[in-house]
C-alpha positions in Angstrom: 21.6 8.7 -3.7 22.2 5.5 -5.6 21.0 4.9 -9.2 18.7 2.1 -8.0 17.0 4.5 -5.6 16.5 7.1 -8.4 15.1 4.5 -10.7 12.6 3.3 -8.0 11.5 6.9 -7.3 11.1 7.6 -11.1 9.2 4.3 -11.7 6.9 5.0 -8.7 6.2 8.5 -9.9 5.4 7.4 -13.4 3.0 4.7 -12.2 1.1 7.0 -9.8 1.1 9.8 -12.3 -0.4 7.6 -15.0 -3.2 6.4 -12.7 -4.0 10.0 -11.6 -4.0 11.1 -15.3 -6.2 8.2 -16.3 -8.6 9.1 -13.5 -8.6 12.8 -14.4 -9.4 11.9 -18.1 -12.3 9.6 -16.9 -10.7 6.4 -18.1 -10.6 4.8 -14.7 -12.4 5.5 -11.4 -10.1 5.5 -8.4 -13.1 6.0 -6.1 -14.3 2.4 -6.7 -12.4 -0.7 -5.5 -10.7 -2.5 -8.4 -7.4 -4.1 -9.4 -6.2 -0.6 -10.2 -5.6 -0.1 -6.4 -2.9 -2.8 -6.6 -1.1 -0.8 -9.2 -1.4 2.3 -7.1 0.0 0.4 -4.1 3.0 -0.8 -6.2 3.7 2.7 -7.5 3.6 4.3 -4.0 5.7 1.4 -2.6 8.3 1.9 -5.3 8.4 5.7 -4.6 8.9 5.3 -0.8 11.4 2.5 -1.3 13.6 4.9 -3.3 13.8 7.1 -0.3 13.7 4.7 2.6 15.2 1.5 1.1 12.4 -0.5 2.8 10.5 -3.0 0.5 8.0 -5.4 2.0 8.5 -7.8 -1.0 12.1 -8.1 -0.1 11.3 -9.1 3.5 8.9 -11.8 2.2 11.3 -13.2 -0.3 14.1 -13.4 2.3 11.7 -15.2 4.7 10.9 -17.9 2.1 14.6 -18.5 1.4 15.3 -16.5 -1.8 18.9 -15.3 -1.8 20.5 -12.2 -3.3 23.0 -14.1 -5.4 23.3 -17.7 -6.4 26.7 -19.5 -6.4 28.1 -19.8 -9.9 25.8 -17.1 -11.3 27.4 -14.1 -13.0 24.6 -11.7 -12.6 
């Protein structure tokens, strides 16, 4: 498993765990629709991306013409 995959799994786990913890402590209510659901989606997506390598955002960025590396860029 690559480092990037482990980081995505870890980040997804931390995001989802923090939301579940906040819900358990009564700070947020996951039973009502709110912007918190977007955060939950991102956390779950990061977690699954670490295992499968599939990321919907990557597909969208490629479709609009964003490239992995730019010519002359040392990143």
